[in-house]
C-alpha positions as protocol buffer text, in pm:
chain_id: "A"
residue {
  index: 1
  type: MET
  ca { x: 255 y: -833 z: -1051 }
}
residue {
  index: 2
  type: ILE
  ca { x: 81 y: -708 z: -739 }
}
residue {
  index: 3
  type: LYS
  ca { x: -227 y: -490 z: -789 }
}
residue {
  index: 4
  type: VAL
  ca { x: -201 y: -186 z: -563 }
}
residue {
  index: 5
  type: PHE
  ca { x: -477 y: 49 z: -467 }
}
residue {
  index: 6
  type: LEU
  ca { x: -397 y: 362 z: -265 }
}
residue {
  index: 7
  type: GLY
  ca { x: -632 y: 559 z: -46 }
}
residue {
  index: 8
  type: SER
  ca { x: -719 y: 899 z: -183 }
}
residue {
  index: 9
  type: ASN
  ca { x: -503 y: 1064 z: 84 }
}
residue {
  index: 10
  type: LEU
  ca { x: -193 y: 922 z: -90 }
}
residue {
  index: 11
  type: LYS
  ca { x: -263 y: 1067 z: -438 }
}
residue {
  index: 12
  type: ASN
  ca { x: -40 y: 1367 z: -369 }
}
residue {
  index: 13
  type: PHE
  ca { x: 263 y: 1128 z: -374 }
}
residue {
  index: 14
  type: THR
  ca { x: 165 y: 965 z: -706 }
}
residue {
  index: 15
  type: ASP
  ca { x: 48 y: 1261 z: -914 }
}
residue {
  index: 16
  type: GLY
  ca { x: -313 y: 1149 z: -873 }
}
residue {
  index: 17
  type: VAL
  ca { x: -261 y: 779 z: -961 }
}
residue {
  index: 18
  type: GLU
  ca { x: -455 y: 559 z: -720 }
}
residue {
  index: 19
  type: GLU
  ca { x: -411 y: 217 z: -873 }
}
residue {
  index: 20
  type: PHE
  ca { x: -122 y: 42 z: -1048 }
}
residue {
  index: 21
  type: GLU
  ca { x: 78 y: -287 z: -1060 }
}
residue {
  index: 22
  type: LEU
  ca { x: 420 y: -351 z: -910 }
}
residue {
  index: 23
  type: GLU
  ca { x: 664 y: -643 z: -854 }
}
residue {
  index: 24
  type: ALA
  ca { x: 699 y: -747 z: -487 }
}
residue {
  index: 25
  type: THR
  ca { x: 719 y: -1062 z: -280 }
}
residue {
  index: 26
  type: SER
  ca { x: 619 y: -914 z: 54 }
}
residue {
  index: 27
  type: VAL
  ca { x: 441 y: -610 z: 197 }
}
residue {
  index: 28
  type: LYS
  ca { x: 774 y: -485 z: 311 }
}
residue {
  index: 29
  type: SER
  ca { x: 928 y: -505 z: -36 }
}
residue {
  index: 30
  type: LEU
  ca { x: 614 y: -352 z: -183 }
}
residue {
  index: 31
  type: ILE
  ca { x: 652 y: -49 z: 41 }
}
residue {
  index: 32
  type: VAL
  ca { x: 1023 y: -19 z: -46 }
}
residue {
  index: 33
  type: GLU
  ca { x: 934 y: -25 z: -419 }
}
residue {
  index: 34
  type: LEU
  ca { x: 654 y: 232 z: -369 }
}
residue {
  index: 35
  type: ASP
  ca { x: 897 y: 459 z: -189 }
}
residue {
  index: 36
  type: ARG
  ca { x: 1159 y: 414 z: -464 }
}
residue {
  index: 37
  type: GLN
  ca { x: 910 y: 525 z: -724 }
}
residue {
  index: 38
  type: TYR
  ca { x: 727 y: 783 z: -503 }
}
residue {
  index: 39
  type: PRO
  ca { x: 977 y: 923 z: -250 }
}
residue {
  index: 40
  type: GLY
  ca { x: 817 y: 991 z: 89 }
}
residue {
  index: 41
  type: ILE
  ca { x: 524 y: 756 z: 54 }
}
residue {
  index: 42
  type: ALA
  ca { x: 672 y: 500 z: 296 }
}
residue {
  index: 43
  type: ASP
  ca { x: 670 y: 753 z: 582 }
}
residue {
  index: 44
  type: ALA
  ca { x: 307 y: 842 z: 505 }
}
residue {
  index: 45
  type: LEU
  ca { x: 212 y: 467 z: 504 }
}
residue {
  index: 46
  type: GLU
  ca { x: 372 y: 409 z: 838 }
}
residue {
  index: 47
  type: SER
  ca { x: 168 y: 690 z: 996 }
}
residue {
  index: 48
  type: GLY
  ca { x: -147 y: 484 z: 1033 }
}
residue {
  index: 49
  type: PHE
  ca { x: -279 y: 343 z: 706 }
}
residue {
  index: 50
  type: ALA
  ca { x: -456 y: 6 z: 734 }
}
residue {
  index: 51
  type: LEU
  ca { x: -384 y: -259 z: 476 }
}
residue {
  index: 52
  type: ALA
  ca { x: -605 y: -515 z: 310 }
}
residue {
  index: 53
  type: ILE
  ca { x: -470 y: -812 z: 117 }
}
residue {
  index: 54
  type: ASN
  ca { x: -722 y: -978 z: -116 }
}
residue {
  index: 55
  type: GLY
  ca { x: -1001 y: -812 z: 80 }
}
residue {
  index: 56
  type: GLU
  ca { x: -880 y: -912 z: 429 }
}
residue {
  index: 57
  type: VAL
  ca { x: -760 y: -642 z: 659 }
}
residue {
  index: 58
  type: ILE
  ca { x: -424 y: -738 z: 815 }
}
residue {
  index: 59
  type: ALA
  ca { x: -324 y: -603 z: 1151 }
}
residue {
  index: 60
  type: ASN
  ca { x: 57 y: -641 z: 1123 }
}
residue {
  index: 61
  type: PRO
  ca { x: 128 y: -679 z: 749 }
}
residue {
  index: 62
  type: GLY
  ca { x: 497 y: -600 z: 735 }
}
residue {
  index: 63
  type: TYR
  ca { x: 619 y: -954 z: 650 }
}
residue {
  index: 64
  type: GLU
  ca { x: 310 y: -1090 z: 478 }
}
residue {
  index: 65
  type: LYS
  ca { x: 408 y: -1272 z: 162 }
}
residue {
  index: 66
  type: LEU
  ca { x: 256 y: -1157 z: -172 }
}
residue {
  index: 67
  type: SER
  ca { x: 211 y: -1367 z: -479 }
}
residue {
  index: 68
  type: GLU
  ca { x: 128 y: -1302 z: -845 }
}
residue {
  index: 69
  type: GLY
  ca { x: -216 y: -1136 z: -877 }
}
residue {
  index: 70
  type: THR
  ca { x: -245 y: -1042 z: -513 }
}
residue {
  index: 71
  type: GLU
  ca { x: -451 y: -730 z: -454 }
}
residue {
  index: 72
  type: VAL
  ca { x: -323 y: -488 z: -185 }
}
residue {
  index: 73
  type: ARG
  ca { x: -528 y: -192 z: -71 }
}
residue {
  index: 74
  type: PHE
  ca { x: -387 y: 82 z: 150 }
}
residue {
  index: 75
  type: LEU
  ca { x: -688 y: 212 z: 337 }
}
residue {
  index: 76
  type: SER
  ca { x: -710 y: 565 z: 468 }
}
residue {
  index: 77
  type: PRO
  ca { x: -716 y: 596 z: 845 }
}
residue {
  index: 78
  type: MET
  ca { x: -1061 y: 619 z: 998 }
}
residue {
  index: 79
  type: GLN
  ca { x: -1149 y: 963 z: 1144 }
}
residue {
  index: 80
  type: GLY
  ca { x: -1338 y: 958 z: 1468 }
}
residue {
  index: 81
  type: GLY
  ca { x: -1579 y: 1224 z: 1588 }
}
């Protein structure tokens, strides 16, 4: 299982749940599974969320492979000012 942590901006898609576990073998398949369970979340994720895998921010994560116990964090976009 992949441990998934969502930024607080995504809680509206998941009825307030910010952390859970899912089966996936890549970031792409993880997003597909998230969108299957929480329709519309994939579009929100593609609009600028950063992604960290096991604590390392990944610039282009689409095809990154995931293995059992991997931790994936969707990080809310930084707001400038």
